[in-house]
C-alpha positions in Angstrom: -22.8 17.1 0.5 -24.7 13.6 -0.9 -25.3 11.1 1.9 -25.1 7.5 0.9 -27.6 5.1 2.2 -25.2 3.8 5.1 -25.3 0.5 7.2 -24.0 -1.3 10.0 -23.0 -4.7 8.7 -23.1 -6.4 5.6 -25.8 -7.9 6.3 -28.1 -5.0 7.2 -27.8 -3.6 4.1 -28.8 -6.8 2.3 -31.7 -7.2 4.0 -32.9 -3.8 2.7 -32.0 -3.9 -0.5 -34.3 -6.8 -0.6 -37.2 -5.3 1.1 -36.5 -2.4 -2.1 -36.1 -5.2 -4.8 -40.4 -5.0 -6.3 -40.6 -1.4 -5.8 -36.8 -1.0 -7.3 -35.3 -3.1 -10.0 -36.8 -3.5 -13.4 -37.0 -6.7 -15.1 -34.6 -7.8 -17.6 -33.7 -10.2 -19.9 -30.0 -12.2 -19.8 -29.0 -11.4 -23.4 -25.6 -12.1 -23.0 -23.6 -14.2 -20.1 -24.3 -17.2 -17.7 -28.2 -18.0 -18.6 -28.1 -16.0 -22.0 -32.1 -16.2 -23.0 -33.3 -18.6 -20.5 -34.0 -16.5 -17.3 -34.5 -12.6 -17.2 -32.9 -11.4 -14.1 -34.4 -7.9 -11.4 -31.8 -5.0 -11.8 -31.2 -2.1 -9.4 -30.7 0.4 -11.9 -27.7 1.5 -9.7 -27.0 1.4 -6.4 -24.0 2.6 -3.8 -23.7 2.1 0.0 -21.2 2.7 2.4 -21.2 -0.1 5.0 -19.5 0.8 8.4 -18.6 -2.3 10.4 -17.8 -4.9 6.5 -15.7 -7.3 9.3 -18.9 -8.1 10.6 -21.6 -10.2 10.0 -20.6 -10.7 6.1 -23.1 -13.4 5.5 -26.9 -12.8 6.3 -28.8 -15.7 8.3 -31.8 -16.7 7.1 -35.4 -18.1 8.2 -35.8 -21.5 8.2 -36.9 -23.5 5.6 -35.1 -21.2 3.0 -31.5 -22.1 1.6 -29.0 -19.6 2.7 -27.4 -17.6 0.0 -24.6 -18.8 0.8 -22.1 -20.2 4.2 -19.3 -18.4 5.7 -16.8 -21.2 4.9 -17.7 -21.0 1.2 -17.0 -16.9 1.4 -14.0 -17.8 3.1 -12.6 -20.6 0.6 -13.7 -18.2 -3.0 -11.4 -15.3 -0.9 -8.9 -17.1 -0.7 -8.9 -19.0 -4.1 -10.2 -16.1 -6.6 -9.2 -12.5 -5.0 -6.0 -13.6 -3.4 -4.8 -16.0 -6.2 -5.0 -19.2 -3.9 -5.9 -21.2 -7.2 -5.2 -20.8 -11.1 -8.4 -20.3 -13.4 -10.0 -24.5 -14.1 -10.7 -25.6 -17.4 -14.1 -23.6 -17.4 -12.6 -20.6 -16.7 -11.7 -17.8 -18.4 -10.3 -15.9 -15.7 -10.4 -15.0 -11.6 -10.2 -11.7 -9.9 -6.7 -12.6 -8.8 -5.3 -13.0 -12.9 -6.8 -9.9 -13.2 -5.9 -8.1 -9.8 -2.7 -9.8 -9.9 -2.0 -8.5 -13.5 0.8 -6.6 -14.0 2.0 -5.5 -10.4 -1.4 -3.5 -10.0 -1.5 -4.2 -6.2 2.0 -3.6 -5.2 1.6 -0.7 -6.8 -0.9 0.6 -5.4 0.3 0.2 -1.8 3.2 1.7 -2.9 0.9 4.8 -4.3 -0.7 5.2 -0.9 2.5 5.2 1.4 4.0 7.8 -0.2 0.5 9.8 -1.1 -2.6 8.6 1.3 -4.9 11.1 0.6 -4.9 10.2 -3.2 -7.2 9.3 -5.3 -5.3 7.6 -8.0 -4.7 4.2 -6.3 -7.3 1.8 -8.1 -7.0 -1.7 -9.6 -8.7 -2.1 -12.8 -9.8 -6.0 -13.0 -10.1 -6.6 -16.5 -8.5 -6.5 -19.8 -9.3 -4.8 -22.8 -10.0 -8.3 -24.1 -12.6 -9.5 -21.8 -14.9 -7.9 -23.6 -14.7 -10.7 -25.9 -15.3 -12.7 -22.9 -18.5 -14.7 -22.7 -19.2 -14.3 -19.2 -16.3 -10.7 -18.9 -15.7 -10.6 -15.0 -17.9 -8.7 -12.6 -16.2 -6.9 -10.3 -14.6 -4.3 -12.2 -12.5 -2.1 -10.3 -11.4 -1.4 -6.2 -9.7 1.8 -5.4 -8.2 2.7 -2.4 -7.7 5.9 -0.1 -6.7 6.7 3.1 -9.1 8.5 4.7 -8.1 10.5 8.6 -6.2 7.2 8.6 -8.5 4.6 7.5 -8.2 2.6 4.5 -11.5 3.4 2.5 -12.2 1.7 -0.6 -14.4 1.3 -3.2 -15.6 -1.1 -5.5 -17.8 -1.3 -8.9 -19.2 -4.3 -10.1 -20.9 -4.1 -14.0 -23.4 -6.7 -12.0 -23.8 -8.7 -9.4 -26.2 -11.2 -7.5 -28.2 -10.3 -4.4 -30.0 -13.1 -3.7 -26.2 -15.6 -4.2 -23.9 -14.1 -5.4 -22.9 -11.0 -3.0 -21.3 -12.4 -0.1 -18.6 -14.0 -1.5 -18.1 -10.4 -3.5 -18.7 -8.4 -0.4 -15.8 -10.0 1.5 -13.6 -8.5 -1.2 -13.7 -5.3 0.6 -13.6 -7.0 4.1 -10.3 -8.5 2.9 -9.0 -6.2 1.1 -8.8 -3.4 3.8 -7.2 -5.7 6.0 -4.6 -7.2 3.9 -3.5 -4.9 1.6 -3.4 -1.6 4.2 -0.1 0.0 4.1 -1.2 1.1 7.4 -0.7 -2.4 8.4 
């Protein structure tokens, strides 16, 4: 069986991934979307890992003099607004994750599927629409998969792209909260 790298907390994963940026990434000029033709990014070819305690230590502390990537308050508000649907897309936003997650009753269907068949591998939410491929900046979060294993809800998220420094804490909250709020076992 293939073993994924396993981390205890989000912060542990974040710091470890930062240590591999220089030797495991390639440089890519941003050709479409945010910062088009203005910036380059260091891109991991692929990442897959497991976090044992996603409910703990999800906002990294950084040394004095370095701007932190985010705050717990911002992560919490981001989750409420953009994942749970606490706000509608603003004028300069074409969507929020919630507008796609809640689209067409996907969440309710996944919960019902898990109640009836907890071991299924078919409980997935697609975060996007066909027409989203035409957006200048389509959603980075693409899919959320759920499965009950040994009485616990496990989940997998698939990202089109993500920013290791600034974007990950808010996005990791997706996993943290989806597991605790959307579990049909609560």
